[in-house]
PyMOL Python script that loads the backbone (N, CA, C, O; Angstrom):
from pymol import cmd

cmd.read_pdbstr("""\
ATOM      1  N   MET A   1      15.256  -4.666 -26.148  1.00  0.00           N
ATOM      2  CA  MET A   1      13.895  -3.807 -25.472  1.00  0.00           C
ATOM      3  C   MET A   1      13.427  -4.806 -24.430  1.00  0.00           C
ATOM      4  O   MET A   1      13.864  -5.947 -24.576  1.00  0.00           O
ATOM      5  N   PRO A   2      12.648  -4.591 -23.447  1.00  0.00           N
ATOM      6  CA  PRO A   2      11.875  -5.501 -22.811  1.00  0.00           C
ATOM      7  C   PRO A   2      10.184  -5.436 -23.601  1.00  0.00           C
ATOM      8  O   PRO A   2       9.657  -4.506 -24.211  1.00  0.00           O
ATOM      9  N   GLU A   3       9.802  -6.454 -23.367  1.00  0.00           N
ATOM     10  CA  GLU A   3       8.471  -6.537 -23.856  1.00  0.00           C
ATOM     11  C   GLU A   3       7.549  -5.668 -23.128  1.00  0.00           C
ATOM     12  O   GLU A   3       7.995  -5.250 -22.060  1.00  0.00           O
ATOM     13  N   THR A   4       6.305  -5.274 -23.467  1.00  0.00           N
ATOM     14  CA  THR A   4       5.529  -4.635 -22.903  1.00  0.00           C
ATOM     15  C   THR A   4       4.183  -5.544 -22.589  1.00  0.00           C
ATOM     16  O   THR A   4       3.400  -5.819 -23.498  1.00  0.00           O
ATOM     17  N   TYR A   5       4.020  -5.901 -21.497  1.00  0.00           N
ATOM     18  CA  TYR A   5       2.791  -6.405 -20.831  1.00  0.00           C
ATOM     19  C   TYR A   5       1.594  -5.554 -20.544  1.00  0.00           C
ATOM     20  O   TYR A   5       1.943  -4.535 -19.948  1.00  0.00           O
ATOM     21  N   VAL A   6       0.280  -5.615 -20.764  1.00  0.00           N
ATOM     22  CA  VAL A   6      -0.470  -5.323 -20.251  1.00  0.00           C
ATOM     23  C   VAL A   6      -1.729  -5.733 -19.868  1.00  0.00           C
ATOM     24  O   VAL A   6      -2.337  -6.466 -20.648  1.00  0.00           O
ATOM     25  N   ARG A   7      -2.240  -5.415 -18.840  1.00  0.00           N
ATOM     26  CA  ARG A   7      -3.011  -6.364 -18.004  1.00  0.00           C
ATOM     27  C   ARG A   7      -4.522  -5.292 -17.645  1.00  0.00           C
ATOM     28  O   ARG A   7      -4.496  -4.077 -17.845  1.00  0.00           O
ATOM     29  N   GLU A   8      -5.681  -5.980 -17.133  1.00  0.00           N
ATOM     30  CA  GLU A   8      -6.619  -5.151 -16.659  1.00  0.00           C
ATOM     31  C   GLU A   8      -6.669  -5.164 -15.117  1.00  0.00           C
ATOM     32  O   GLU A   8      -6.603  -6.258 -14.555  1.00  0.00           O
ATOM     33  N   GLU A   9      -6.773  -4.112 -14.438  1.00  0.00           N
ATOM     34  CA  GLU A   9      -6.768  -4.146 -13.060  1.00  0.00           C
ATOM     35  C   GLU A   9      -7.450  -3.267 -12.505  1.00  0.00           C
ATOM     36  O   GLU A   9      -6.986  -2.128 -12.452  1.00  0.00           O
ATOM     37  N   GLU A  10      -8.677  -3.540 -11.967  1.00  0.00           N
ATOM     38  CA  GLU A  10      -9.903  -2.806 -11.471  1.00  0.00           C
ATOM     39  C   GLU A  10     -10.606  -1.820 -12.617  1.00  0.00           C
ATOM     40  O   GLU A  10     -11.128  -0.728 -12.392  1.00  0.00           O
ATOM     41  N   GLN A  11     -10.518  -2.296 -13.531  1.00  0.00           N
ATOM     42  CA  GLN A  11     -10.933  -1.747 -14.937  1.00  0.00           C
ATOM     43  C   GLN A  11     -10.320  -0.401 -15.272  1.00  0.00           C
ATOM     44  O   GLN A  11     -10.877   0.632 -15.643  1.00  0.00           O
ATOM     45  N   GLU A  12      -8.691  -0.729 -14.993  1.00  0.00           N
ATOM     46  CA  GLU A  12      -8.006   0.610 -15.352  1.00  0.00           C
ATOM     47  C   GLU A  12      -6.790  -0.573 -16.327  1.00  0.00           C
ATOM     48  O   GLU A  12      -6.246  -1.536 -15.788  1.00  0.00           O
ATOM     49  N   ILE A  13      -6.612  -0.220 -17.655  1.00  0.00           N
ATOM     50  CA  ILE A  13      -5.112  -0.650 -17.979  1.00  0.00           C
ATOM     51  C   ILE A  13      -4.247  -0.221 -17.628  1.00  0.00           C
ATOM     52  O   ILE A  13      -4.115   0.999 -17.524  1.00  0.00           O
ATOM     53  N   VAL A  14      -3.272  -1.144 -17.295  1.00  0.00           N
ATOM     54  CA  VAL A  14      -1.799  -0.680 -16.763  1.00  0.00           C
ATOM     55  C   VAL A  14      -0.748  -1.569 -17.891  1.00  0.00           C
ATOM     56  O   VAL A  14      -1.006  -2.497 -18.658  1.00  0.00           O
ATOM     57  N   VAL A  15       0.266  -0.980 -17.662  1.00  0.00           N
ATOM     58  CA  VAL A  15       1.561  -1.584 -18.381  1.00  0.00           C
ATOM     59  C   VAL A  15       2.692  -1.912 -18.046  1.00  0.00           C
ATOM     60  O   VAL A  15       3.103  -1.154 -17.167  1.00  0.00           O
ATOM     61  N   LYS A  16       3.424  -2.701 -18.329  1.00  0.00           N
ATOM     62  CA  LYS A  16       4.439  -3.081 -17.950  1.00  0.00           C
ATOM     63  C   LYS A  16       5.530  -3.464 -18.443  1.00  0.00           C
ATOM     64  O   LYS A  16       5.750  -4.653 -18.672  1.00  0.00           O
ATOM     65  N   THR A  17       6.389  -2.506 -18.686  1.00  0.00           N
ATOM     66  CA  THR A  17       7.437  -2.982 -19.717  1.00  0.00           C
ATOM     67  C   THR A  17       9.055  -3.495 -19.210  1.00  0.00           C
ATOM     68  O   THR A  17       9.979  -3.684 -20.000  1.00  0.00           O
ATOM     69  N   ASP A  18       9.129  -3.645 -17.889  1.00  0.00           N
ATOM     70  CA  ASP A  18       9.892  -4.476 -17.787  1.00  0.00           C
ATOM     71  C   ASP A  18       9.398  -5.741 -16.346  1.00  0.00           C
ATOM     72  O   ASP A  18       8.826  -5.494 -15.285  1.00  0.00           O
ATOM     73  N   PRO A  19       9.865  -6.967 -16.852  1.00  0.00           N
ATOM     74  CA  PRO A  19       9.551  -7.911 -16.123  1.00  0.00           C
ATOM     75  C   PRO A  19       9.451  -7.805 -14.956  1.00  0.00           C
ATOM     76  O   PRO A  19       8.532  -8.290 -14.297  1.00  0.00           O
ATOM     77  N   GLY A  20      10.546  -7.037 -14.438  1.00  0.00           N
ATOM     78  CA  GLY A  20      11.064  -6.856 -12.792  1.00  0.00           C
ATOM     79  C   GLY A  20      10.553  -5.731 -12.504  1.00  0.00           C
ATOM     80  O   GLY A  20      10.667  -5.448 -11.311  1.00  0.00           O
ATOM     81  N   GLY A  21      10.009  -4.945 -13.162  1.00  0.00           N
ATOM     82  CA  GLY A  21       9.656  -3.524 -12.825  1.00  0.00           C
ATOM     83  C   GLY A  21       7.630  -3.217 -12.483  1.00  0.00           C
ATOM     84  O   GLY A  21       6.695  -3.984 -12.713  1.00  0.00           O
ATOM     85  N   GLU A  22       7.623  -2.031 -11.976  1.00  0.00           N
ATOM     86  CA  GLU A  22       6.313  -1.774 -11.644  1.00  0.00           C
ATOM     87  C   GLU A  22       5.294  -1.609 -12.922  1.00  0.00           C
ATOM     88  O   GLU A  22       5.695  -1.301 -14.044  1.00  0.00           O
ATOM     89  N   PHE A  23       4.191  -1.809 -12.658  1.00  0.00           N
ATOM     90  CA  PHE A  23       3.423  -1.564 -13.103  1.00  0.00           C
ATOM     91  C   PHE A  23       2.663  -0.065 -13.634  1.00  0.00           C
ATOM     92  O   PHE A  23       2.430   0.530 -12.581  1.00  0.00           O
ATOM     93  N   LEU A  24       2.327   0.533 -14.442  1.00  0.00           N
ATOM     94  CA  LEU A  24       2.135   2.203 -14.348  1.00  0.00           C
ATOM     95  C   LEU A  24       0.965   1.983 -15.393  1.00  0.00           C
ATOM     96  O   LEU A  24       0.919   1.140 -16.288  1.00  0.00           O
ATOM     97  N   THR A  25      -0.085   3.065 -15.020  1.00  0.00           N
ATOM     98  CA  THR A  25      -1.034   3.430 -15.668  1.00  0.00           C
ATOM     99  C   THR A  25      -0.576   4.029 -17.159  1.00  0.00           C
ATOM    100  O   THR A  25       0.482   4.620 -17.370  1.00  0.00           O
ATOM    101  N   LEU A  26      -1.706   3.714 -18.229  1.00  0.00           N
ATOM    102  CA  LEU A  26      -1.600   4.606 -19.276  1.00  0.00           C
ATOM    103  C   LEU A  26      -1.320   5.773 -19.235  1.00  0.00           C
ATOM    104  O   LEU A  26      -0.895   6.266 -20.280  1.00  0.00           O
ATOM    105  N   GLY A  27      -1.439   6.560 -18.142  1.00  0.00           N
ATOM    106  CA  GLY A  27      -1.596   8.049 -18.112  1.00  0.00           C
ATOM    107  C   GLY A  27       0.075   8.429 -17.495  1.00  0.00           C
ATOM    108  O   GLY A  27       0.850   9.384 -17.563  1.00  0.00           O
ATOM    109  N   GLN A  28       0.063   7.332 -17.003  1.00  0.00           N
ATOM    110  CA  GLN A  28       1.993   7.843 -15.834  1.00  0.00           C
ATOM    111  C   GLN A  28       2.516   7.120 -17.337  1.00  0.00           C
ATOM    112  O   GLN A  28       3.469   7.766 -17.773  1.00  0.00           O
ATOM    113  N   ALA A  29       2.256   6.304 -17.968  1.00  0.00           N
ATOM    114  CA  ALA A  29       3.508   5.660 -18.856  1.00  0.00           C
ATOM    115  C   ALA A  29       3.353   6.816 -19.804  1.00  0.00           C
ATOM    116  O   ALA A  29       4.516   7.186 -19.970  1.00  0.00           O
ATOM    117  N   LYS A  30       2.426   7.743 -20.654  1.00  0.00           N
ATOM    118  CA  LYS A  30       2.480   8.536 -21.426  1.00  0.00           C
ATOM    119  C   LYS A  30       3.180   9.537 -20.667  1.00  0.00           C
ATOM    120  O   LYS A  30       4.113   9.992 -21.328  1.00  0.00           O
ATOM    121  N   ARG A  31       3.082  10.012 -19.606  1.00  0.00           N
ATOM    122  CA  ARG A  31       3.773  11.312 -19.141  1.00  0.00           C
ATOM    123  C   ARG A  31       5.352  11.024 -18.905  1.00  0.00           C
ATOM    124  O   ARG A  31       6.265  11.835 -18.747  1.00  0.00           O
ATOM    125  N   PHE A  32       5.381   9.485 -18.932  1.00  0.00           N
ATOM    126  CA  PHE A  32       6.691   9.221 -18.608  1.00  0.00           C
ATOM    127  C   PHE A  32       7.500   9.522 -19.954  1.00  0.00           C
ATOM    128  O   PHE A  32       8.428  10.329 -20.012  1.00  0.00           O
ATOM    129  N   ALA A  33       7.029   8.775 -21.015  1.00  0.00           N
ATOM    130  CA  ALA A  33       7.310   8.760 -22.396  1.00  0.00           C
ATOM    131  C   ALA A  33       7.685  10.182 -23.020  1.00  0.00           C
ATOM    132  O   ALA A  33       8.671  10.419 -23.719  1.00  0.00           O
ATOM    133  N   GLU A  34       6.559  11.196 -22.567  1.00  0.00           N
ATOM    134  CA  GLU A  34       6.871  12.636 -23.020  1.00  0.00           C
ATOM    135  C   GLU A  34       7.876  13.601 -22.093  1.00  0.00           C
ATOM    136  O   GLU A  34       8.399  14.677 -22.383  1.00  0.00           O
ATOM    137  N   SER A  35       7.935  12.918 -21.035  1.00  0.00           N
ATOM    138  CA  SER A  35       9.518  13.460 -20.690  1.00  0.00           C
ATOM    139  C   SER A  35      10.524  13.118 -20.811  1.00  0.00           C
ATOM    140  O   SER A  35      11.502  13.808 -20.525  1.00  0.00           O
ATOM    141  N   MET A  36      10.579  11.868 -21.303  1.00  0.00           N
ATOM    142  CA  MET A  36      11.599  11.027 -22.067  1.00  0.00           C
ATOM    143  C   MET A  36      12.084  11.574 -23.198  1.00  0.00           C
ATOM    144  O   MET A  36      13.290  11.767 -23.353  1.00  0.00           O
ATOM    145  N   GLN A  37      11.093  11.901 -24.176  1.00  0.00           N
ATOM    146  CA  GLN A  37      11.031  12.835 -25.674  1.00  0.00           C
ATOM    147  C   GLN A  37      11.846  13.964 -25.530  1.00  0.00           C
ATOM    148  O   GLN A  37      12.824  14.264 -26.216  1.00  0.00           O
ATOM    149  N   THR A  38      11.210  14.754 -24.282  1.00  0.00           N
ATOM    150  CA  THR A  38      11.717  15.917 -24.103  1.00  0.00           C
ATOM    151  C   THR A  38      13.127  16.105 -23.814  1.00  0.00           C
ATOM    152  O   THR A  38      13.674  17.149 -24.169  1.00  0.00           O
ATOM    153  N   ARG A  39      13.906  15.001 -23.073  1.00  0.00           N
ATOM    154  CA  ARG A  39      14.829  14.950 -23.037  1.00  0.00           C
ATOM    155  C   ARG A  39      15.975  14.498 -24.326  1.00  0.00           C
ATOM    156  O   ARG A  39      17.059  14.974 -24.664  1.00  0.00           O
ATOM    157  N   ILE A  40      15.229  13.464 -24.784  1.00  0.00           N
ATOM    158  CA  ILE A  40      16.022  13.275 -25.980  1.00  0.00           C
ATOM    159  C   ILE A  40      16.204  14.430 -27.137  1.00  0.00           C
ATOM    160  O   ILE A  40      17.215  14.681 -27.793  1.00  0.00           O
ATOM    161  N   ASP A  41      14.965  15.029 -27.183  1.00  0.00           N
ATOM    162  CA  ASP A  41      15.007  16.463 -28.139  1.00  0.00           C
ATOM    163  C   ASP A  41      16.007  16.988 -27.614  1.00  0.00           C
ATOM    164  O   ASP A  41      17.045  16.672 -28.196  1.00  0.00           O
ATOM    165  N   TYR A  42      16.191  17.899 -26.448  1.00  0.00           N
ATOM    166  CA  TYR A  42      17.189  18.376 -25.848  1.00  0.00           C
ATOM    167  C   TYR A  42      18.653  18.071 -25.966  1.00  0.00           C
ATOM    168  O   TYR A  42      19.518  18.920 -26.182  1.00  0.00           O
ATOM    169  N   LEU A  43      18.869  16.705 -25.793  1.00  0.00           N
ATOM    170  CA  LEU A  43      20.201  16.188 -25.890  1.00  0.00           C
ATOM    171  C   LEU A  43      20.671  16.130 -27.608  1.00  0.00           C
ATOM    172  O   LEU A  43      21.842  16.349 -27.920  1.00  0.00           O
ATOM    173  N   SER A  44      19.778  15.861 -28.487  1.00  0.00           N
ATOM    174  CA  SER A  44      19.719  16.160 -29.836  1.00  0.00           C
ATOM    175  C   SER A  44      20.333  17.354 -30.417  1.00  0.00           C
ATOM    176  O   SER A  44      21.246  17.511 -31.227  1.00  0.00           O
ATOM    177  N   ARG A  45      19.429  18.299 -29.650  1.00  0.00           N
ATOM    178  CA  ARG A  45      19.637  19.631 -30.068  1.00  0.00           C
ATOM    179  C   ARG A  45      21.130  20.126 -29.528  1.00  0.00           C
ATOM    180  O   ARG A  45      21.745  20.917 -30.243  1.00  0.00           O
ATOM    181  N   LEU A  46      21.666  19.720 -28.404  1.00  0.00           N
ATOM    182  CA  LEU A  46      22.682  20.027 -27.588  1.00  0.00           C
ATOM    183  C   LEU A  46      23.911  19.536 -28.562  1.00  0.00           C
ATOM    184  O   LEU A  46      24.889  20.233 -28.833  1.00  0.00           O
ATOM    185  N   LYS A  47      23.584  17.710 -29.210  1.00  0.00           N
ATOM    186  CA  LYS A  47      24.769  17.406 -29.759  1.00  0.00           C
ATOM    187  C   LYS A  47      24.949  17.965 -31.340  1.00  0.00           C
ATOM    188  O   LYS A  47      26.031  17.851 -31.917  1.00  0.00           O
ATOM    189  N   GLU A  48      23.809  18.563 -31.959  1.00  0.00           N
ATOM    190  CA  GLU A  48      23.768  18.992 -33.297  1.00  0.00           C
ATOM    191  C   GLU A  48      24.111  20.458 -32.889  1.00  0.00           C
ATOM    192  O   GLU A  48      23.584  21.285 -33.633  1.00  0.00           O
ATOM    193  N   GLY A  49      24.943  21.024 -31.783  1.00  0.00           N
ATOM    194  CA  GLY A  49      25.307  22.454 -31.731  1.00  0.00           C
ATOM    195  C   GLY A  49      24.166  23.137 -31.648  1.00  0.00           C
ATOM    196  O   GLY A  49      24.519  24.297 -31.863  1.00  0.00           O
ATOM    197  N   GLU A  50      22.888  23.134 -31.449  1.00  0.00           N
ATOM    198  CA  GLU A  50      22.092  24.164 -31.629  1.00  0.00           C
ATOM    199  C   GLU A  50      21.680  24.986 -30.130  1.00  0.00           C
ATOM    200  O   GLU A  50      20.969  25.989 -30.074  1.00  0.00           O
ATOM    201  N   LEU A  51      22.213  24.403 -29.145  1.00  0.00           N
ATOM    202  CA  LEU A  51      22.050  24.897 -27.969  1.00  0.00           C
ATOM    203  C   LEU A  51      23.294  25.191 -27.233  1.00  0.00           C
ATOM    204  O   LEU A  51      24.198  24.356 -27.201  1.00  0.00           O
ATOM    205  N   ASP A  52      23.368  26.069 -26.775  1.00  0.00           N
ATOM    206  CA  ASP A  52      24.938  26.346 -25.721  1.00  0.00           C
ATOM    207  C   ASP A  52      24.814  26.154 -24.445  1.00  0.00           C
ATOM    208  O   ASP A  52      23.772  26.485 -23.880  1.00  0.00           O
ATOM    209  N   VAL A  53      25.980  25.516 -23.687  1.00  0.00           N
ATOM    210  CA  VAL A  53      25.755  25.125 -22.513  1.00  0.00           C
ATOM    211  C   VAL A  53      26.052  26.153 -21.719  1.00  0.00           C
ATOM    212  O   VAL A  53      25.923  26.049 -20.499  1.00  0.00           O
TER     213      VAL A  53
END
""", "prot")
cmd.dss("prot")
cmd.show_as("cartoon", "prot")
cmd.util.cbc("prot")
cmd.orient("prot")
């Protein structure tokens, strides 16, 4: 798992999870995490047979 870097830039906290990646604001990182969780939940339900494709 990549390290998380936090720096202050123009009085806004930004997060960098990949040393070669882009910085995200905390709001962007939160929205990304929420969308990934939604996908994980969907795939888990699909795997458990709770959803029909």
